[in-house]
Legacy VTK file of the C-alpha trace (Angstrom):
# vtk DataFile Version 3.0
C-alpha trace
ASCII
DATASET POLYDATA
POINTS 263 float
191.099 16.500 8.881
192.103 19.983 9.346
192.230 22.619 6.704
193.306 26.109 6.387
192.250 28.568 3.725
193.167 32.148 2.850
191.980 34.885 0.107
193.401 38.044 -0.533
191.667 40.528 -3.120
193.209 43.943 -4.153
190.759 46.364 -6.001
190.827 49.476 -7.372
187.522 51.293 -6.898
187.253 54.152 -9.336
183.374 55.250 -8.365
181.325 54.747 -5.717
180.398 51.000 -5.535
178.587 48.363 -3.690
180.177 45.103 -3.819
179.341 41.692 -2.860
182.006 39.087 -1.619
181.593 35.363 -1.462
184.600 34.102 -0.042
183.696 33.239 3.429
183.527 29.758 4.359
179.809 28.424 4.663
178.545 28.233 8.295
177.837 24.587 7.812
181.592 24.227 8.354
181.751 26.243 11.738
184.905 27.941 10.924
187.277 29.834 13.208
187.876 32.872 10.900
189.046 36.663 10.048
187.765 39.117 7.518
189.727 42.283 7.227
188.471 44.834 4.764
190.535 48.078 4.236
189.367 51.102 1.820
191.814 53.637 1.488
193.698 52.448 4.517
190.083 52.558 6.748
188.568 49.573 7.832
185.105 48.804 6.217
182.232 46.687 8.086
180.400 44.703 5.659
176.789 43.594 6.112
176.547 39.774 6.094
173.609 38.177 4.599
173.101 34.203 4.788
171.195 32.145 2.129
169.338 28.993 2.983
172.432 26.967 1.978
174.657 28.510 4.596
176.247 30.654 1.889
177.599 34.008 3.222
177.300 37.218 1.247
179.388 40.214 2.483
177.781 43.336 1.183
179.758 46.638 1.293
179.241 50.252 0.209
182.840 51.740 -0.603
184.031 54.929 -2.081
186.744 55.378 -4.825
190.383 54.199 -3.844
192.177 50.867 -3.273
190.109 48.342 -1.544
191.985 45.394 0.277
190.313 42.120 1.476
192.119 39.643 3.609
190.353 36.551 4.625
191.417 33.437 6.717
189.780 30.438 8.050
190.392 27.042 9.601
188.126 24.080 9.694
188.386 21.024 11.762
186.740 17.896 10.992
183.798 17.472 8.452
180.508 19.088 8.060
177.206 17.087 8.364
175.770 16.384 5.037
173.299 18.731 3.727
169.619 17.468 4.084
167.421 17.176 0.839
164.540 19.762 0.643
161.770 19.248 -1.718
161.935 22.772 -3.115
165.701 22.522 -3.868
165.105 19.335 -5.874
162.595 21.074 -8.021
164.781 24.025 -8.477
167.660 22.239 -9.427
166.126 20.207 -12.185
165.498 23.617 -14.237
167.773 25.201 -16.914
169.936 28.015 -15.658
171.772 30.770 -17.021
174.907 28.728 -17.541
173.645 25.348 -17.546
171.179 25.013 -20.835
169.865 21.638 -19.680
166.934 21.924 -22.222
169.398 22.484 -25.121
171.581 19.634 -24.053
168.569 17.179 -23.561
169.065 15.247 -26.804
172.989 14.956 -26.200
172.438 13.593 -22.718
169.748 11.283 -23.489
172.040 9.652 -26.532
175.104 9.323 -24.448
173.503 8.122 -21.123
170.767 5.679 -22.260
169.808 3.021 -19.848
172.173 4.515 -16.869
170.713 5.781 -13.812
171.563 6.514 -10.105
175.335 6.059 -9.041
176.347 4.624 -12.304
174.932 7.654 -14.094
176.922 10.060 -11.998
180.246 8.147 -12.825
179.315 8.221 -16.428
178.648 11.803 -16.797
181.708 12.985 -14.697
183.801 10.690 -16.768
182.476 11.678 -19.915
182.923 15.511 -19.164
186.416 14.825 -18.104
187.605 12.959 -20.938
185.861 15.358 -23.556
187.088 18.649 -22.099
190.773 19.859 -21.860
191.657 21.731 -18.693
192.919 25.177 -20.064
193.379 28.230 -17.906
192.171 31.510 -19.823
190.429 29.468 -22.205
186.758 30.519 -21.562
184.952 33.650 -20.991
182.853 34.413 -18.031
179.798 34.454 -20.098
180.219 31.071 -21.553
177.524 28.327 -20.812
177.659 24.502 -20.862
176.657 24.657 -24.520
179.542 26.696 -25.569
182.064 24.735 -23.286
180.964 21.481 -25.155
181.358 23.016 -28.560
184.804 24.564 -27.356
185.847 21.023 -25.828
188.064 22.982 -23.142
187.460 25.303 -20.047
188.433 25.601 -16.468
186.645 24.247 -13.502
183.549 26.077 -13.630
183.095 25.124 -17.253
183.431 21.407 -16.484
180.966 21.729 -13.552
178.343 23.467 -15.736
178.283 20.851 -18.294
178.085 17.959 -15.680
175.173 19.995 -14.016
173.598 20.723 -17.250
173.467 17.066 -18.621
172.344 15.618 -15.110
169.421 17.986 -15.015
168.821 16.849 -18.673
168.269 13.728 -17.486
166.103 14.510 -14.446
168.636 14.331 -11.668
168.721 17.464 -9.659
172.072 19.065 -9.919
173.586 22.377 -8.722
177.309 24.182 -8.580
179.456 24.694 -5.436
182.235 27.194 -5.053
184.846 25.813 -2.700
188.100 25.756 -1.266
190.194 22.894 -2.524
193.269 21.618 -0.817
195.575 19.775 -3.308
194.351 21.950 -6.362
196.968 22.682 -8.829
197.056 25.729 -10.063
195.424 26.927 -6.396
192.485 29.131 -7.081
188.641 29.406 -6.040
187.214 25.959 -7.177
183.769 24.884 -8.794
182.340 21.676 -8.620
178.937 19.946 -9.422
176.695 18.323 -6.793
174.015 15.789 -7.555
170.882 14.662 -5.591
170.961 10.992 -5.247
169.833 8.426 -2.719
168.535 11.452 -0.346
171.907 13.222 -0.401
173.761 15.687 -2.426
176.949 14.247 -3.634
180.005 15.824 -5.189
181.427 15.330 -8.569
184.592 17.096 -10.035
185.378 16.081 -13.642
188.580 17.890 -13.534
189.921 15.569 -10.941
192.191 18.139 -9.616
191.768 17.798 -6.024
190.607 15.102 -3.437
186.673 15.717 -3.309
186.767 14.873 0.435
189.002 17.630 1.273
186.772 20.239 -0.084
185.562 23.331 2.091
182.070 24.756 0.852
181.760 28.609 0.261
178.642 29.161 -1.858
175.913 27.001 -3.485
173.695 27.728 -6.226
172.372 26.917 -9.570
175.502 27.819 -11.509
178.299 30.428 -11.233
175.939 33.362 -11.481
175.051 32.642 -7.817
178.607 31.668 -6.401
180.750 34.419 -8.051
183.387 35.533 -5.485
183.154 38.935 -6.300
180.162 40.999 -7.710
179.767 44.706 -8.572
176.270 45.736 -8.297
176.826 49.412 -8.919
179.828 51.729 -9.513
183.051 50.567 -10.997
185.691 48.409 -9.670
188.898 46.479 -11.097
190.506 43.310 -9.631
194.226 43.929 -9.337
195.136 41.320 -7.023
193.878 37.703 -6.250
195.607 35.077 -4.013
194.222 31.952 -2.862
195.467 29.206 -0.682
193.988 25.866 0.769
196.038 23.442 2.844
195.041 20.347 4.668
196.938 18.344 7.168
196.477 15.200 5.208
195.206 14.848 1.628
193.234 11.464 1.130
192.937 9.495 -1.896
190.122 10.046 -4.195
188.316 7.030 -5.700
186.095 8.295 -8.387
183.667 5.525 -7.952
182.857 6.459 -4.453
180.066 8.754 -3.486
181.093 11.948 -1.660
179.567 14.580 0.030
181.246 18.009 0.578
182.071 18.248 4.216
LINES 1 264
263 0 1 2 3 4 5 6 7 8 9 10 11 12 13 14 15 16 17 18 19 20 21 22 23 24 25 26 27 28 29 30 31 32 33 34 35 36 37 38 39 40 41 42 43 44 45 46 47 48 49 50 51 52 53 54 55 56 57 58 59 60 61 62 63 64 65 66 67 68 69 70 71 72 73 74 75 76 77 78 79 80 81 82 83 84 85 86 87 88 89 90 91 92 93 94 95 96 97 98 99 100 101 102 103 104 105 106 107 108 109 110 111 112 113 114 115 116 117 118 119 120 121 122 123 124 125 126 127 128 129 130 131 132 133 134 135 136 137 138 139 140 141 142 143 144 145 146 147 148 149 150 151 152 153 154 155 156 157 158 159 160 161 162 163 164 165 166 167 168 169 170 171 172 173 174 175 176 177 178 179 180 181 182 183 184 185 186 187 188 189 190 191 192 193 194 195 196 197 198 199 200 201 202 203 204 205 206 207 208 209 210 211 212 213 214 215 216 217 218 219 220 221 222 223 224 225 226 227 228 229 230 231 232 233 234 235 236 237 238 239 240 241 242 243 244 245 246 247 248 249 250 251 252 253 254 255 256 257 258 259 260 261 262
């Protein structure tokens, strides 16, 4: 499978700022890529920081003016599944900012009593997918899994947060992955959940909006606080334009009963 991805961001920077971008494809995919950043028409060279999962953070210090970011990448074939790590298994059992697994524990135990392993993954993903309505613009950036469940609607990150929180409440290590998603409609950056079962990380997408085997990993973390495509750590900047595309030479069928890893 061959996949091509692009992302374009245009920002108005109104005071000196440090920005962090997480839009580049993970090194695990071995991408062929180009990244162009212009501030006031002048090229900016970012500093790249890579985390243990292969997530790539591009750090840049910029002055006021218009900032334009253009990224494109191509990936051929599938990446090797990420091996399990004992410290990761422990980390991804804990509650986090947007995945309040401790608060949702009574709900999880009542809804999924007696289920385990692969059967549990399917049940949680289907439960979330049937109880939430996908509604662009319906949630706030500060919404967590609890608020999403009460509202009964959200976008991809909200679906993923609820899946992750329920699985952690049932002692299954779970995390969030930001991805490019060929076949996604409407096209945007996408977020999915991953669960650690039978020695591998498996992807769950309760939105069912894109084939899981076509996904290309960008970033991995506890929740959306670790995988945001743009962070402003000091100064001020306003996002004016965002365009994302992801296409594949073939879009496979996605049987939700099958175990799939991001590759």
